[in-house]
C-alpha positions in Angstrom: -6.0 21.6 -2.7 -9.8 21.9 -3.1 -11.0 19.1 -5.2 -10.2 15.3 -3.2 -7.0 13.6 -4.6 -6.2 10.1 -3.3 -3.0 8.5 -4.9 -2.9 4.7 -3.9 0.4 3.1 -4.0 0.8 -0.8 -4.4 4.3 -2.0 -4.7 6.6 -5.1 -4.6 8.5 -5.4 -1.3 12.1 -3.7 -2.7 10.6 -1.4 -5.8 11.0 1.6 -4.1 7.6 2.4 -3.7 7.1 3.8 -0.7 9.6 6.1 -1.6 7.8 6.9 -4.5 5.0 7.5 -2.6 6.6 9.9 0.1 8.1 11.9 -3.3 5.0 12.5 -4.5 3.4 13.2 -1.0 5.2 15.9 -1.3 4.9 16.8 -4.6 1.0 17.5 -4.0 1.4 18.6 -0.5 -0.4 15.8 1.2 -0.4 13.2 3.9 1.4 9.8 3.5 -0.6 7.1 5.4 1.5 3.6 5.7 1.6 1.5 8.9 1.2 5.4 10.8 -2.4 4.5 9.6 -2.4 2.1 12.7 -1.1 5.6 15.1 -4.3 7.4 14.0 -6.7 4.1 14.6 -4.9 3.2 17.8 -5.4 6.8 19.3 -9.4 6.7 18.8 -9.3 3.4 20.4 -7.0 4.3 23.5 -4.4 0.8 22.6 -1.5 0.7 21.3 -0.3 1.0 17.5 2.8 -1.6 18.8 -0.6 -4.5 19.5 -1.7 -3.6 15.7 1.1 -3.4 13.8 2.4 -7.0 14.5 -0.5 -7.6 12.1 0.0 -5.1 9.7 -0.8 -6.3 6.2 -0.1 -10.0 7.3 -2.3 -12.5 5.7 -4.8 -14.5 8.4 -3.3 -17.5 10.3 -5.5 -20.8 9.2 -4.2 -22.7 12.0 -5.2 -20.6 14.8 -8.3 -19.0 12.8 -12.1 -19.4 11.9 -15.0 -18.1 10.8 -18.4 -18.8 12.2 -21.7 -17.0 10.6 -19.2 -14.8 8.9 -17.9 -13.4 12.4 -13.6 -14.2 11.8 -11.5 -14.4 15.5 -8.4 -13.1 13.4 -6.8 -10.5 14.7 -5.0 -10.0 11.2 -8.1 -9.7 9.4 -9.4 -7.0 12.2 -7.2 -4.9 11.6 -7.1 -5.0 7.9 -11.2 -4.3 8.4 -10.0 -1.1 10.4 -7.7 0.3 8.4 -10.2 0.0 5.5 -13.0 1.3 7.2 -10.6 4.1 8.2 -9.9 4.8 4.4 -13.9 5.1 3.9 -14.2 7.5 6.9 -11.4 9.6 5.1 -13.0 9.3 1.5 -16.3 10.3 2.8 -14.7 13.1 4.5 -14.1 14.6 1.4 -9.8 14.3 2.7 -7.1 14.2 0.0 -3.5 11.5 0.7 -1.4 9.3 -0.2 -2.1 5.6 0.7 1.0 3.0 0.1 -1.1 -0.1 0.1 -4.1 -1.4 2.7 -5.5 -2.7 -0.8 -6.9 1.0 -1.2 -7.3 0.5 -4.9 -10.2 -1.7 -4.0 -11.2 -0.4 -1.2 -11.9 3.3 -2.6 -12.6 2.0 -5.6 -15.5 4.7 -7.9 -14.3 7.7 -6.4 -13.1 10.1 -8.9 -10.4 11.6 -7.1 -8.3 8.5 -6.6 -5.2 7.6 -8.7 -4.0 3.9 -8.1 -0.7 3.3 -9.0 1.6 -0.1 -8.6 5.0 0.1 -8.8 7.5 -3.4 -9.5 10.9 -3.7 -10.2 13.6 -6.4 -11.3 14.2 -8.7 -8.8 18.4 -8.0 -9.3 17.8 -4.2 -8.0 14.7 -4.8 -5.9 17.8 -7.3 -3.9 20.3 -4.7 -4.6 18.0 -2.0 -2.5 17.1 -4.4 0.0 20.3 -5.5 0.5 21.8 -2.1 1.1 18.8 -0.7 3.2 18.8 -3.7 5.6 22.4 -4.9 5.4 21.6 -8.2 4.1 23.6 -10.4 2.0 22.5 -11.3 -1.4 20.6 -14.4 -0.7 18.5 -13.3 2.4 17.5 -10.0 0.3 16.4 -12.2 -2.2 14.7 -14.5 0.8 13.0 -11.5 2.3 11.7 -10.1 -1.4 9.9 -13.3 -2.0 8.2 -13.4 1.6 7.2 -10.2 1.6 5.3 -10.1 -2.1 3.9 -13.3 -0.5 2.3 -12.0 2.5 1.2 -8.8 0.1 0.0 -11.7 -2.4 -1.9 -13.2 -0.1 -2.8 -10.3 2.1 -4.6 -8.8 -0.9 -6.5 -11.4 -2.3 -7.8 -12.7 0.4 -10.0 -9.4 0.5 -9.8 -8.5 -3.2 -11.4 -9.7 -6.1 -8.6 -8.7 -8.5 -5.6 -10.0 -8.2 -2.2 -8.2 -6.8 -0.6 -6.5 -9.4 -2.2 -7.1 -12.2 -2.2 -3.9 -14.3 -6.3 -3.9 -15.1 -6.5 -3.3 -11.7 -4.7 0.0 -11.6 -4.5 3.1 -13.3 -1.0 2.8 -14.3 1.4 0.0 -13.6 5.5 0.6 -13.6 9.1 -0.6 -13.4 10.3 1.5 -11.2 13.9 -0.2 -12.5 13.7 1.5 -15.9 14.1 5.4 -14.9 14.8 5.5 -11.5 12.9 6.6 -8.4 13.2 10.1 -9.3 12.0 10.1 -12.9 9.4 7.5 -12.2 8.4 9.6 -9.2 8.5 12.7 -12.1 6.4 10.4 -14.9 3.5 9.6 -12.2 3.4 13.4 -11.0 2.8 14.1 -14.8 0.6 11.4 -15.0 -1.7 12.5 -12.1 -1.9 16.4 -13.1 -2.8 15.2 -16.4 -5.3 12.8 -15.5 -6.8 14.9 -12.3 -6.2 18.2 -14.5 -4.8 20.0 -11.8 
């Protein structure tokens, strides 16, 4: 692919956003980055990615972190900034890729090759998917959806001026419960090809 294409996929927990991102990566023959971004960062910095993974897309602890003269002691904040820097470097290098979460729609804003998508879903569909994937009861799945979405929202809104999930911050917001994952990916592929004229 000669022209740079970066597909940023934000998602509600249980919406199937990650599966859709994987599908789009296959269709456009692009590498997919999500938590594996930390593996690349850890390799460069000679640390284990398991240490970083615990703090991936997590809000910083107000109780145990503080900022003095613009410098934070929050591990969560440092892990986030490392990922943002890595994304910006890949962008500067002209690389094409699919990125899940990590505030990419804001971090890479202004790049003409950037397509930003947000995947949401009906609560009952999300709960059912989470129950099946993690073997949870309905109540446990509901709690997990709420907890994960709260953390993503808090994380995103801490680093970005725009609100997480607000359709004005994305090229396209889509409810995956309406068409299902495969047909949602079909629609998004058409949108991306039309928008980028591929």
